[in-house]
C-alpha positions as CSV (number, residue, x, y, z in Angstrom):
1,X,0.0,0.0,0.0
2,X,1.3,3.4,-0.9
3,X,2.3,5.9,1.8
4,X,-0.3,8.4,0.5
5,X,-3.1,5.7,0.9
6,X,-2.0,5.0,4.5
7,X,-2.0,8.7,5.3
8,X,-5.5,9.1,3.9
9,X,-6.8,6.0,5.7
10,X,-5.4,7.4,9.0
11,X,-7.1,10.7,8.4
12,X,-10.4,8.8,7.9
13,X,-9.9,6.7,11.0
14,X,-8.9,9.7,13.2
15,X,-11.9,11.8,12.1
16,X,-14.3,8.9,12.5
17,X,-12.9,8.2,16.0
18,X,-13.2,11.9,16.9
19,X,-16.8,12.0,15.8
20,X,-17.6,8.9,17.9
21,X,-15.8,10.5,20.9
22,X,-17.6,13.9,20.8
23,X,-21.0,12.4,20.1
24,X,-20.8,9.8,22.8
25,X,-23.8,10.1,25.1
26,X,-25.4,12.8,22.9
27,X,-28.8,12.8,21.3
28,X,-30.0,14.0,18.0
29,X,-31.5,16.9,19.8
30,X,-28.1,17.7,21.3
31,X,-26.6,17.7,17.9
32,X,-29.3,19.9,16.4
33,X,-29.2,22.5,19.1
34,X,-25.5,22.6,20.0
35,X,-23.9,25.4,17.9
36,X,-20.4,24.1,18.7
37,X,-21.0,20.3,18.3
38,X,-22.7,20.5,14.9
39,X,-20.0,22.3,12.9
40,X,-17.2,20.3,14.5
41,X,-18.9,17.0,13.5
42,X,-19.8,18.3,10.0
43,X,-16.2,19.3,9.5
44,X,-14.9,15.9,10.3
45,X,-17.4,14.3,7.9
46,X,-16.0,16.7,5.3
47,X,-12.5,15.5,6.1
48,X,-13.6,11.9,5.7
49,X,-15.3,12.7,2.4
50,X,-12.2,14.5,1.0
51,X,-9.9,11.7,2.1
52,X,-12.1,9.1,0.4
53,X,-12.2,11.2,-2.8
54,X,-8.4,11.5,-2.8
55,X,-8.0,7.8,-2.0
56,X,-10.3,7.0,-4.9
57,X,-8.0,8.8,-7.3
58,X,-4.7,7.4,-6.0
59,X,-5.8,3.9,-4.8
60,X,-9.1,2.8,-6.2
61,X,-8.6,-0.8,-5.2
62,X,-8.6,0.1,-1.5
63,X,-11.8,2.2,-1.9
64,X,-13.4,-0.8,-3.5
65,X,-12.5,-2.9,-0.5
66,X,-13.9,-0.3,1.8
67,X,-17.1,-0.1,-0.3
68,X,-17.4,-3.9,-0.2
69,X,-16.9,-4.0,3.5
70,X,-19.4,-1.2,4.2
71,X,-22.2,-2.8,2.1
72,X,-24.9,-4.6,4.1
73,X,-24.9,-8.3,3.6
């Protein structure tokens, strides 16, 4: 696996872990009304999206593996 792919995968992992951390114990209402939480979570989803788009360009096989794994059985 290329170094760039590893970096992008780490960005995805770190952002996903952060979102899980800051939303732990929160409700949808908390998310909708918290003016600090909402933009932070949305920004990390943007980071994940950008990393996936870059990964798709440099390592499409890895993206296919992620896509296969994420699909419901």
